[in-house]
Backbone as ProteinMPNN parsed JSONL, in Angstrom:
{"seq_chain_A": "MDIVRLDRTAVLESVRVVRSAGPGDWDRPSPCSDWTLRRLVEHMGAQHLGFAAAARGQGAGAAAWRTRPYGDDPAARYAEAADAVLDAFAEPGVLERRFALPEIDAAATFAASTAIGFHFIDYVVHSWDAAASLGMRTAFSPDVVEAALPIALRVPGGEARERPGAAFRPALPDGGATGSGSPDAFRLVLSALGRSPDWSPPHGG", "coords_chain_A": {"N_chain_A": [[70.727, 22.38, 28.959], [70.316, 19.099, 29.978], [68.885, 16.963, 28.225], [68.646, 14.218, 27.915], [69.189, 13.213, 30.478], [67.094, 14.433, 31.912], [64.884, 13.276, 30.641], [65.266, 10.594, 31.328], [64.794, 10.736, 34.074], [62.056, 11.388, 34.082], [60.95, 9.104, 32.845], [61.703, 7.059, 34.635], [60.253, 7.849, 36.867], [57.68, 7.378, 35.904], [57.773, 4.592, 35.74], [58.011, 3.948, 38.454], [55.505, 4.796, 39.395], [53.714, 3.171, 37.885], [54.451, 0.638, 38.747], [53.29, 0.57, 41.219], [50.697, -0.162, 40.887], [48.085, -2.442, 41.55], [46.618, -5.777, 41.073], [43.872, -5.262, 40.854], [43.679, -2.74, 39.787], [43.879, -2.12, 37.071], [41.685, -1.606, 35.458], [40.859, 0.853, 36.178], [39.642, 4.213, 35.619], [41.305, 6.761, 33.669], [42.904, 10.02, 33.319], [43.025, 10.34, 30.581], [40.821, 10.488, 28.044], [38.37, 7.988, 27.842], [40.215, 5.958, 28.221], [41.346, 3.265, 30.107], [43.502, 2.614, 32.954], [45.109, 0.437, 32.21], [45.022, 0.586, 29.364], [46.211, 3.064, 28.988], [48.81, 2.553, 30.007], [49.669, 0.575, 28.24], [49.765, 2.101, 25.9], [51.763, 3.947, 26.655], [53.987, 2.235, 26.875], [54.169, 1.378, 24.208], [54.881, 3.738, 22.937], [57.41, 4.137, 24.071], [58.839, 2.015, 22.85], [58.594, 2.757, 20.189], [60.0, 5.224, 20.147], [62.5, 4.255, 20.905], [63.128, 2.705, 18.656], [63.177, 4.791, 16.773], [65.4, 6.227, 17.663], [67.379, 4.621, 16.772], [67.292, 4.792, 14.081], [65.126, 3.465, 12.969], [62.467, 4.171, 13.034], [60.512, 4.88, 11.189], [58.513, 3.173, 10.191], [55.153, 1.979, 10.695], [54.891, -0.277, 12.304], [56.749, -0.119, 14.349], [55.574, 1.427, 16.236], [53.403, 0.155, 17.226], [50.724, -0.659, 19.393], [50.726, -2.977, 22.001], [49.067, -5.726, 23.61], [49.201, -6.181, 27.148], [48.721, -8.301, 28.849], [48.795, -10.349, 31.808], [50.583, -9.06, 33.495], [51.03, -6.08, 33.428], [52.701, -4.086, 34.565], [55.301, -5.172, 34.648], [55.774, -5.629, 31.922], [55.639, -3.021, 31.025], [57.853, -1.884, 32.347], [59.922, -3.2, 31.008], [59.698, -2.068, 28.439], [60.273, 0.572, 29.072], [62.947, 0.314, 29.904], [64.043, -0.323, 27.423], [63.827, 2.066, 25.892], [65.33, 3.816, 27.452], [67.85, 2.633, 27.301], [68.315, 2.946, 24.548], [68.407, 5.749, 24.272], [70.658, 6.255, 25.737], [72.79, 5.496, 24.215], [76.061, 5.962, 22.751], [76.624, 8.933, 20.903], [73.956, 9.47, 20.337], [72.755, 11.981, 20.348], [73.539, 13.155, 18.038], [71.999, 12.144, 16.05], [69.137, 11.849, 13.801], [65.639, 11.683, 14.187], [62.963, 9.74, 13.036], [59.611, 10.378, 13.337], [56.741, 9.377, 12.811], [54.177, 9.71, 13.841], [54.047, 12.312, 14.518], [55.014, 13.871, 12.334], [55.07, 12.589, 9.3], [56.571, 13.225, 7.117], [58.932, 14.361, 7.841], [62.086, 14.534, 9.646], [63.506, 14.679, 12.94], [65.686, 16.614, 14.984], [67.725, 15.051, 17.455], [67.696, 16.133, 20.077], [65.345, 17.605, 20.069], [63.439, 15.584, 19.533], [63.795, 13.885, 21.758], [63.027, 15.686, 23.654], [60.282, 15.845, 23.069], [59.549, 13.28, 23.914], [60.237, 13.427, 26.599], [58.41, 15.421, 27.646], [56.046, 14.061, 27.247], [56.305, 11.994, 29.139], [56.565, 13.219, 31.568], [53.94, 14.18, 31.743], [52.417, 11.824, 31.309], [53.248, 10.293, 33.485], [51.981, 11.68, 35.508], [49.33, 11.263, 34.651], [49.011, 8.468, 35.074], [49.515, 8.35, 37.818], [47.43, 9.957, 38.804], [45.239, 8.392, 38.103], [45.575, 6.338, 39.905], [45.237, 7.601, 42.278], [47.477, 8.79, 43.34], [50.452, 10.852, 43.85], [52.834, 12.497, 41.76], [56.452, 12.696, 41.895], [58.278, 14.79, 41.065], [61.288, 16.609, 40.742], [62.126, 20.125, 41.209], [63.759, 20.988, 39.039], [63.063, 19.337, 36.919], [60.374, 20.022, 36.468], [60.724, 22.72, 35.856], [62.123, 22.506, 33.449], [60.199, 21.232, 31.913], [58.068, 23.03, 31.606], [58.486, 25.228, 29.615], [58.567, 23.627, 27.297], [56.029, 22.453, 27.278], [54.489, 24.754, 26.922], [55.119, 25.421, 24.355], [53.876, 23.584, 22.725], [51.88, 23.215, 19.908], [48.634, 24.703, 19.519], [45.2, 24.713, 18.448], [43.113, 23.13, 15.869], [44.052, 20.513, 15.76], [44.241, 19.578, 18.342], [41.671, 19.066, 19.031], [40.767, 16.846, 17.792], [39.61, 13.405, 17.711], [41.484, 11.154, 19.681], [43.666, 12.81, 19.944], [46.911, 13.728, 21.133], [47.151, 15.668, 23.091], [44.711, 17.574, 24.763], [42.813, 20.654, 24.193], [44.302, 23.564, 25.672], [43.815, 24.464, 29.111], [42.459, 27.277, 30.877], [44.193, 29.582, 33.079], [45.897, 27.842, 34.468], [44.295, 25.778, 35.196], [43.365, 26.189, 37.679], [41.273, 26.021, 40.54], [40.779, 27.555, 42.682], [41.647, 30.614, 44.449], [44.634, 32.554, 43.847], [47.959, 32.101, 42.412], [48.669, 29.538, 40.07], [50.93, 26.779, 40.518], [54.055, 25.825, 38.888], [53.902, 23.183, 37.919], [51.163, 22.72, 37.733], [50.651, 24.484, 35.676], [52.03, 23.252, 33.569], [50.453, 20.923, 33.244], [47.88, 21.997, 32.675], [48.404, 23.455, 30.369], [48.613, 21.416, 28.576], [46.124, 20.377, 28.431], [45.173, 18.982, 30.634], [43.275, 18.739, 33.601], [44.495, 19.849, 36.584], [43.248, 19.113, 38.912], [41.941, 16.769, 38.483], [40.367, 13.722, 39.375], [39.722, 10.193, 39.855], [36.435, 9.165, 38.794], [33.748, 8.73, 41.161], [33.945, 5.674, 42.757], [35.633, 4.663, 40.902]], "CA_chain_A": [[69.762, 21.397, 29.452], [70.669, 17.704, 29.681], [67.565, 16.409, 27.95], [68.67, 12.765, 28.133], [69.05, 12.99, 31.92], [65.739, 14.807, 32.305], [63.971, 12.253, 30.139], [65.435, 9.395, 32.158], [64.11, 10.993, 35.334], [60.614, 11.293, 33.855], [60.595, 7.714, 32.568], [61.819, 6.272, 35.869], [59.107, 8.178, 37.714], [56.522, 6.651, 35.384], [57.929, 3.187, 36.144], [57.683, 3.878, 39.885], [54.058, 4.91, 39.557], [53.044, 1.999, 37.315], [54.74, -0.515, 39.613], [52.448, 0.598, 42.421], [49.359, -0.656, 40.556], [47.795, -3.819, 41.918], [45.798, -6.513, 40.095], [42.538, -4.695, 40.691], [43.748, -1.335, 39.384], [44.102, -1.88, 35.642], [40.47, -1.112, 34.823], [40.531, 2.181, 36.694], [39.67, 5.277, 34.618], [42.474, 7.638, 33.671], [42.57, 11.342, 32.773], [42.962, 10.26, 29.117], [39.417, 10.171, 27.77], [38.002, 6.632, 27.412], [41.302, 5.005, 28.45], [41.629, 2.741, 31.437], [44.92, 2.619, 33.295], [45.78, -0.562, 31.37], [45.187, 1.113, 28.0], [47.211, 4.133, 29.086], [50.138, 1.968, 30.186], [50.035, -0.064, 26.971], [50.152, 3.201, 24.999], [53.05, 4.464, 27.099], [55.015, 1.28, 26.482], [54.311, 1.402, 22.755], [55.649, 4.935, 22.592], [58.816, 3.867, 24.411], [59.448, 1.171, 21.825], [58.684, 3.555, 18.979], [61.111, 6.166, 20.281], [63.737, 3.47, 20.878], [63.386, 2.41, 17.249], [63.536, 6.043, 16.109], [66.761, 6.584, 18.046], [68.303, 3.742, 16.032], [67.043, 4.945, 12.658], [64.142, 2.466, 12.54], [61.167, 4.604, 13.524], [59.605, 5.362, 10.144], [57.427, 2.235, 9.937], [54.079, 1.953, 11.69], [55.035, -1.418, 13.215], [57.564, 0.256, 15.506], [54.74, 2.177, 17.181], [52.189, -0.627, 17.467], [50.36, -0.933, 20.781], [50.653, -4.417, 22.263], [48.396, -6.061, 24.87], [50.183, -6.478, 28.191], [48.429, -9.537, 29.561], [48.551, -10.422, 33.244], [51.558, -8.31, 34.283], [51.34, -4.865, 32.684], [53.798, -3.315, 35.15], [56.571, -5.758, 34.217], [55.93, -5.359, 30.49], [55.933, -1.594, 30.883], [59.236, -1.659, 32.769], [60.791, -3.667, 29.918], [59.672, -1.06, 27.376], [60.998, 1.734, 29.579], [64.378, -0.003, 29.809], [64.443, -0.29, 26.014], [64.045, 3.43, 25.423], [66.446, 4.406, 28.194], [69.073, 2.092, 26.701], [68.506, 3.555, 23.226], [68.793, 7.15, 24.436], [71.975, 6.305, 26.376], [73.843, 5.057, 23.295], [76.983, 7.025, 22.323], [76.294, 9.606, 19.654], [72.521, 9.563, 20.066], [72.345, 13.363, 20.139], [73.891, 13.573, 16.674], [71.114, 11.465, 15.11], [67.825, 12.416, 13.504], [64.594, 10.734, 14.528], [61.695, 9.693, 12.306], [58.48, 10.302, 14.267], [55.607, 9.487, 11.888], [52.952, 10.137, 14.509], [54.089, 13.775, 14.58], [55.12, 14.349, 10.951], [55.626, 11.474, 8.529], [57.416, 13.731, 6.038], [60.094, 15.048, 8.407], [62.821, 13.946, 10.756], [63.706, 15.656, 14.008], [66.931, 16.563, 15.739], [67.579, 14.185, 18.624], [67.328, 16.884, 21.278], [63.926, 17.933, 19.939], [62.669, 14.347, 19.666], [63.838, 13.435, 23.154], [62.185, 16.643, 24.373], [58.89, 15.388, 22.921], [59.385, 12.11, 24.782], [60.315, 13.915, 27.98], [57.172, 16.052, 28.095], [55.045, 12.99, 27.312], [56.417, 11.144, 30.336], [56.17, 14.048, 32.704], [52.478, 14.218, 31.809], [51.862, 10.468, 31.479], [53.472, 9.893, 34.879], [50.873, 12.271, 36.268], [48.101, 10.561, 34.267], [48.949, 7.18, 35.774], [49.417, 8.618, 39.252], [46.081, 10.439, 39.092], [44.359, 7.227, 38.017], [45.777, 5.525, 41.11], [45.081, 8.423, 43.472], [48.818, 9.083, 43.85], [51.111, 12.067, 43.387], [54.172, 12.339, 41.2], [57.512, 13.22, 42.759], [59.272, 15.42, 40.214], [62.079, 17.679, 41.336], [61.872, 21.415, 40.549], [64.45, 21.163, 37.762], [62.284, 18.639, 35.898], [59.203, 20.851, 36.172], [61.217, 23.936, 35.202], [62.445, 22.157, 32.063], [58.988, 20.81, 31.212], [57.109, 24.107, 31.362], [58.581, 25.867, 28.292], [58.216, 22.668, 26.243], [54.568, 22.354, 27.272], [53.907, 25.988, 26.4], [55.391, 25.5, 22.918], [53.082, 22.618, 21.968], [50.887, 23.987, 19.146], [47.214, 24.533, 19.781], [44.426, 24.626, 17.218], [42.162, 22.046, 15.624], [44.649, 19.192, 15.981], [43.996, 19.162, 19.714], [40.254, 18.756, 19.204], [40.444, 15.612, 17.065], [39.63, 12.181, 18.514], [42.793, 10.532, 19.784], [44.748, 13.798, 20.037], [47.802, 13.487, 22.266], [46.856, 16.668, 24.113], [43.478, 18.315, 24.575], [43.047, 22.104, 24.249], [44.797, 24.077, 26.947], [42.856, 24.999, 30.065], [42.892, 28.604, 31.318], [44.571, 29.872, 34.473], [46.534, 26.713, 35.115], [43.305, 24.834, 35.695], [43.163, 26.426, 39.103], [39.874, 26.116, 40.947], [40.7, 28.505, 43.781], [42.387, 31.849, 44.241], [46.086, 32.429, 43.905], [48.612, 31.705, 41.169], [48.979, 28.117, 40.011], [52.357, 26.509, 40.474], [54.561, 25.504, 37.557], [53.435, 21.891, 37.44], [49.777, 22.923, 37.316], [50.697, 25.127, 34.364], [52.397, 22.214, 32.597], [49.293, 20.066, 33.011], [46.777, 22.709, 32.036], [48.826, 23.805, 29.009], [48.446, 20.225, 27.755], [44.729, 19.965, 28.452], [44.816, 18.203, 31.821], [42.871, 19.465, 34.796], [45.336, 19.396, 37.709], [42.408, 18.635, 40.012], [41.22, 15.556, 38.092], [40.46, 12.499, 40.186], [38.828, 9.188, 39.273], [35.027, 9.259, 39.19], [33.392, 7.977, 42.369], [33.857, 4.24, 42.547], [36.599, 4.246, 39.898]], "C_chain_A": [[70.198, 19.994, 29.027], [69.361, 16.944, 29.458], [67.531, 14.896, 28.143], [68.5, 12.456, 29.621], [67.635, 13.312, 32.385], [64.723, 13.761, 31.862], [64.057, 10.991, 30.981], [64.703, 9.558, 33.492], [62.595, 10.839, 35.176], [60.184, 9.847, 33.639], [60.661, 6.88, 33.845], [60.701, 6.603, 36.855], [57.858, 7.463, 37.224], [56.583, 5.178, 35.766], [57.559, 3.027, 37.617], [56.172, 3.902, 40.094], [53.359, 3.64, 39.073], [53.279, 0.767, 38.18], [53.856, -0.555, 40.846], [51.046, 0.052, 42.158], [49.213, -2.119, 40.952], [46.891, -4.481, 40.896], [44.426, -5.908, 39.854], [42.511, -3.283, 40.149], [43.686, -1.095, 37.882], [42.867, -1.398, 34.902], [40.036, 0.247, 35.362], [40.506, 3.198, 35.563], [40.936, 6.107, 34.754], [42.058, 9.017, 33.168], [42.501, 11.363, 31.249], [41.601, 9.697, 28.731], [39.256, 8.764, 27.209], [39.111, 5.601, 27.6], [41.326, 4.57, 29.899], [43.125, 2.878, 31.724], [45.678, 1.617, 32.436], [46.042, -0.004, 29.967], [46.217, 2.235, 27.979], [48.617, 3.548, 29.155], [50.586, 1.242, 28.917], [50.458, 0.979, 25.932], [51.536, 3.735, 25.374], [54.193, 3.539, 26.686], [55.244, 1.263, 24.987], [55.123, 2.609, 22.314], [57.123, 4.775, 22.95], [59.496, 3.063, 23.305], [59.564, 1.912, 20.499], [59.835, 4.534, 19.03], [62.456, 5.438, 20.303], [64.118, 3.121, 19.449], [63.833, 3.668, 16.511], [64.97, 6.455, 16.422], [67.798, 5.774, 17.283], [68.039, 3.777, 14.528], [65.993, 4.019, 12.106], [62.715, 2.862, 12.906], [60.149, 4.963, 12.475], [58.401, 4.455, 9.927], [56.406, 2.206, 11.053], [54.259, 0.832, 12.707], [55.819, -1.067, 14.467], [56.736, 0.897, 16.607], [53.481, 1.407, 17.587], [51.962, -0.851, 18.964], [50.133, -2.425, 20.96], [49.888, -4.67, 23.562], [49.406, -6.561, 25.898], [49.81, -7.633, 29.101], [48.279, -9.373, 31.06], [49.501, -9.582, 34.081], [51.964, -7.037, 33.544], [52.531, -4.089, 33.247], [55.148, -3.852, 34.697], [56.817, -5.486, 32.736], [56.278, -3.89, 30.257], [57.379, -1.294, 31.268], [60.227, -2.108, 31.694], [60.855, -2.631, 28.792], [60.425, 0.195, 27.811], [62.509, 1.502, 29.518], [64.871, 0.105, 28.366], [64.702, 1.131, 25.546], [65.188, 4.098, 26.172], [67.779, 3.906, 27.644], [69.354, 2.759, 25.352], [68.985, 4.999, 23.35], [70.178, 7.297, 25.069], [73.108, 5.912, 25.433], [74.759, 6.221, 22.909], [76.54, 7.619, 20.988], [74.827, 9.814, 19.39], [72.106, 10.995, 19.742], [72.759, 13.913, 18.778], [72.951, 12.963, 15.627], [69.857, 12.286, 14.827], [66.781, 11.312, 13.658], [63.421, 10.857, 13.559], [60.576, 9.465, 13.309], [57.191, 10.45, 13.458], [54.317, 9.92, 12.547], [52.891, 11.654, 14.655], [54.126, 14.371, 13.183], [55.822, 13.273, 10.135], [56.597, 11.938, 7.46], [58.715, 14.352, 6.543], [60.862, 14.13, 9.336], [63.167, 15.072, 11.728], [65.079, 15.49, 14.627], [66.705, 15.777, 17.025], [67.122, 14.962, 19.856], [65.857, 17.267, 21.259], [63.067, 16.695, 20.163], [62.641, 13.862, 21.108], [63.055, 14.403, 24.035], [60.714, 16.297, 24.267], [58.617, 14.221, 23.876], [59.358, 12.524, 26.246], [58.989, 14.514, 28.437], [56.042, 15.028, 28.163], [55.102, 12.26, 28.647], [56.358, 11.924, 31.628], [54.65, 13.985, 32.851], [51.886, 12.828, 32.008], [52.141, 9.905, 32.873], [52.349, 10.422, 35.751], [49.568, 11.568, 35.94], [47.941, 9.263, 35.06], [48.792, 7.382, 37.274], [48.012, 9.08, 39.626], [45.074, 9.295, 39.05], [44.395, 6.412, 39.3], [45.578, 6.324, 42.399], [46.396, 8.761, 44.135], [49.258, 10.474, 43.396], [52.435, 11.702, 42.733], [55.178, 13.029, 42.109], [58.629, 13.825, 41.909], [59.992, 16.535, 40.962], [61.825, 18.987, 40.595], [62.57, 21.572, 39.208], [63.72, 20.453, 36.624], [61.082, 19.489, 35.496], [59.623, 22.118, 35.438], [61.548, 23.672, 33.737], [61.192, 21.824, 31.267], [58.108, 21.98, 30.804], [57.293, 24.779, 30.002], [58.272, 24.926, 27.137], [56.701, 22.558, 26.136], [53.936, 23.589, 26.634], [54.144, 26.163, 24.906], [54.581, 24.505, 22.091], [51.972, 23.372, 21.23], [49.462, 23.679, 19.592], [46.47, 24.311, 18.476], [43.596, 23.368, 17.095], [42.738, 20.673, 15.918], [44.384, 18.686, 17.386], [42.548, 18.773, 19.967], [39.853, 17.464, 18.513], [40.43, 14.412, 18.016], [41.025, 11.567, 18.519], [43.949, 11.504, 19.86], [45.583, 13.532, 21.27], [47.501, 14.43, 23.421], [45.554, 17.369, 23.764], [43.778, 19.814, 24.598], [43.446, 22.558, 25.643], [43.655, 24.596, 27.801], [43.355, 26.348, 30.572], [43.349, 28.616, 32.77], [45.16, 28.683, 35.2], [45.558, 25.69, 35.63], [42.978, 25.047, 37.151], [41.675, 26.551, 39.419], [39.689, 27.087, 42.1], [41.507, 29.738, 43.471], [43.879, 31.58, 44.328], [46.647, 31.938, 42.591], [48.904, 30.211, 41.178], [50.473, 27.891, 39.992], [52.745, 25.999, 39.094], [54.027, 24.178, 37.043], [51.967, 21.956, 37.03], [49.734, 23.565, 35.934], [51.085, 24.139, 33.275], [51.166, 21.389, 32.239], [48.204, 20.797, 32.245], [47.136, 23.133, 30.619], [48.6, 22.648, 28.049], [47.06, 19.596, 27.933], [44.32, 19.09, 29.614], [44.332, 19.141, 32.92], [43.711, 18.971, 35.969], [44.537, 18.813, 38.864], [41.619, 17.382, 39.652], [41.423, 14.451, 39.115], [39.503, 11.48, 39.597], [37.392, 9.413, 39.694], [34.75, 8.381, 40.398], [33.219, 6.502, 42.029], [34.842, 3.722, 41.534], [37.82, 3.648, 40.518]], "O_chain_A": [[70.422, 19.743, 27.843], [68.804, 16.358, 30.387], [66.489, 14.346, 28.498], [67.756, 11.546, 29.987], [67.043, 12.558, 33.158], [63.815, 13.405, 32.613], [63.036, 10.386, 31.308], [64.069, 8.621, 33.977], [61.931, 10.24, 36.022], [59.172, 9.411, 34.186], [59.763, 6.079, 34.105], [60.252, 5.73, 37.598], [57.059, 6.989, 38.032], [55.556, 4.578, 36.082], [56.871, 2.075, 37.984], [55.632, 3.121, 40.877], [52.506, 3.095, 39.774], [52.382, -0.063, 38.325], [53.692, -1.613, 41.455], [50.285, -0.173, 43.099], [50.108, -2.93, 40.717], [46.441, -3.831, 39.953], [43.877, -6.032, 38.759], [41.443, -2.679, 40.053], [43.46, 0.039, 37.457], [42.989, -0.832, 33.816], [38.954, 0.731, 35.029], [41.285, 3.064, 34.619], [41.558, 6.15, 35.816], [40.956, 9.165, 32.639], [41.968, 12.314, 30.677], [41.276, 8.556, 29.061], [39.91, 8.39, 26.235], [38.951, 4.46, 27.168], [41.326, 5.399, 30.809], [43.91, 3.217, 30.838], [46.781, 1.914, 31.977], [47.154, -0.111, 29.45], [47.008, 2.334, 27.041], [49.514, 3.998, 28.442], [51.763, 1.293, 28.561], [51.402, 0.756, 25.174], [52.38, 3.949, 24.503], [55.233, 3.994, 26.209], [56.383, 1.147, 24.535], [55.96, 2.506, 21.417], [57.992, 5.231, 22.207], [60.6, 3.398, 22.876], [60.531, 1.716, 19.763], [60.576, 4.667, 18.056], [63.443, 5.949, 19.776], [65.284, 3.223, 19.067], [64.767, 3.618, 15.711], [65.675, 6.971, 15.555], [68.952, 6.184, 17.16], [68.501, 2.908, 13.789], [65.95, 3.793, 10.897], [61.852, 2.0, 13.07], [59.021, 5.32, 12.815], [57.349, 4.94, 9.509], [56.747, 2.387, 12.222], [53.829, 0.966, 13.852], [55.589, -1.646, 15.529], [57.14, 0.913, 17.77], [52.593, 1.969, 18.228], [52.889, -1.187, 19.702], [49.435, -3.057, 20.168], [50.039, -3.911, 24.52], [50.348, -7.276, 25.559], [50.538, -7.913, 30.053], [47.712, -8.388, 31.534], [49.256, -9.4, 35.274], [53.1, -6.919, 33.085], [53.293, -3.496, 32.484], [56.049, -3.071, 34.393], [57.933, -5.151, 32.339], [57.103, -3.561, 29.405], [58.055, -0.529, 30.58], [61.257, -1.465, 31.493], [61.928, -2.35, 28.257], [61.132, 0.808, 27.012], [63.261, 2.394, 29.126], [65.984, 0.57, 28.119], [65.699, 1.381, 24.869], [65.941, 4.871, 25.581], [68.733, 4.677, 27.535], [70.498, 3.097, 25.051], [69.873, 5.423, 22.61], [70.803, 8.351, 24.949], [74.275, 5.988, 25.816], [74.289, 7.348, 22.756], [76.137, 6.902, 20.072], [74.466, 10.292, 18.315], [71.196, 11.203, 18.939], [72.367, 15.02, 18.411], [73.097, 13.242, 14.436], [69.559, 13.266, 15.509], [67.019, 10.158, 13.302], [62.944, 11.96, 13.295], [60.585, 8.479, 14.045], [56.608, 11.533, 13.422], [53.436, 10.453, 11.872], [51.822, 12.22, 14.886], [53.353, 15.279, 12.876], [57.03, 13.074, 10.266], [57.372, 11.133, 6.942], [59.52, 14.824, 5.74], [60.362, 13.088, 9.759], [63.126, 16.253, 11.381], [65.577, 14.374, 14.779], [65.624, 15.831, 17.612], [66.256, 14.497, 20.597], [65.194, 17.26, 22.296], [62.08, 16.745, 20.897], [61.591, 13.475, 21.62], [62.482, 13.998, 25.046], [59.969, 16.43, 25.238], [57.59, 14.184, 24.555], [58.549, 12.026, 27.029], [58.489, 14.156, 29.504], [55.177, 15.114, 29.034], [54.063, 11.941, 29.225], [56.122, 11.343, 32.687], [54.135, 13.763, 33.947], [50.952, 12.663, 32.793], [51.346, 9.118, 33.387], [51.828, 9.717, 36.616], [48.772, 11.299, 36.84], [46.887, 8.993, 35.636], [48.028, 6.671, 37.925], [47.463, 8.651, 40.641], [44.159, 9.24, 39.872], [43.38, 5.865, 39.731], [45.735, 5.781, 43.492], [46.447, 8.992, 45.343], [48.549, 11.17, 42.67], [53.076, 10.72, 43.107], [54.818, 13.831, 42.971], [59.786, 13.421, 42.018], [59.383, 17.299, 41.712], [61.352, 18.962, 39.458], [62.03, 22.225, 38.315], [63.755, 20.918, 35.485], [60.807, 19.653, 34.307], [58.949, 22.544, 34.5], [61.285, 24.514, 32.878], [61.128, 22.104, 30.07], [57.463, 21.927, 29.757], [56.309, 24.894, 29.271], [57.769, 25.365, 26.103], [56.15, 22.568, 25.036], [52.96, 23.478, 25.891], [53.461, 26.954, 24.255], [54.602, 24.578, 20.863], [51.2, 24.095, 21.86], [49.136, 22.559, 19.984], [47.031, 23.788, 17.514], [43.394, 22.635, 18.063], [42.0, 19.759, 16.288], [44.31, 17.476, 17.599], [42.234, 18.207, 21.014], [38.707, 17.031, 18.638], [41.153, 14.402, 19.013], [41.671, 11.475, 17.474], [45.105, 11.082, 19.842], [45.061, 13.16, 22.321], [47.583, 14.044, 24.587], [45.32, 17.717, 22.607], [44.879, 20.212, 24.98], [42.995, 22.014, 26.65], [42.657, 25.101, 27.288], [44.564, 26.544, 30.687], [42.946, 27.777, 33.576], [44.956, 28.521, 36.403], [45.929, 24.82, 36.417], [42.378, 24.183, 37.792], [40.915, 27.126, 38.64], [38.557, 27.41, 42.46], [42.002, 29.898, 42.355], [44.323, 30.538, 44.809], [45.913, 31.421, 41.749], [49.343, 29.675, 42.195], [51.215, 28.736, 39.492], [51.889, 25.767, 38.24], [53.728, 24.053, 35.856], [51.573, 21.303, 36.064], [48.878, 23.228, 35.116], [50.532, 24.179, 32.175], [50.873, 21.183, 31.061], [47.665, 20.27, 31.272], [46.265, 23.169, 29.751], [48.417, 22.859, 26.851], [46.858, 18.422, 27.621], [43.235, 18.51, 29.596], [44.91, 20.205, 33.141], [43.646, 17.791, 36.315], [45.086, 18.098, 39.703], [40.736, 16.965, 40.401], [42.518, 14.273, 39.649], [38.557, 11.858, 38.906], [37.139, 9.81, 40.832], [35.449, 7.394, 40.625], [32.454, 6.136, 41.137], [34.921, 2.517, 41.299], [38.739, 3.242, 39.806]]}, "name": "protein", "num_of_chains": 1, "seq": "MDIVRLDRTAVLESVRVVRSAGPGDWDRPSPCSDWTLRRLVEHMGAQHLGFAAAARGQGAGAAAWRTRPYGDDPAARYAEAADAVLDAFAEPGVLERRFALPEIDAAATFAASTAIGFHFIDYVVHSWDAAASLGMRTAFSPDVVEAALPIALRVPGGEARERPGAAFRPALPDGGATGSGSPDAFRLVLSALGRSPDWSPPHGG"}
């Protein structure tokens, strides 16, 4: 599995989705509880900068992960943050490094392939979050979804998912399907990470 290539695909899809937002869209609700689209995008950009710092051995401090307000042009600011992490992950030798990810475990470091896998699954799901907020669909190829599913299914469950601010809510049963038939792989990815695949903005959102 070329996790750097897969991650790049997920990040670029998130950029495509965010770029489609217009001036009146940033206060729209998102599937992330209590977060508007603006707050979601600011979080996504902060995570990009944190992972970029981690790839360069500078991720242990809280400042690297700080969420920044994006002002009047969130899409442009988000694209800059996405470029930063893609550049960091493309550096020679990145897969031989270890990443400090204090939001996951402040006492440990992670192999690059594992850390980039965490980032990859985040941006498969966050691309969908942003797209759902805007009433859009994501456009992931089957190989991206195939790679995402086992990572999503390995994310630990338990009490950590029930805490305020948890990255992922408790898994939903049966792929979140509301009708008969087997859910497809992408529905399983979403439901494994606590998203209802059928979520849409509340009326008037």
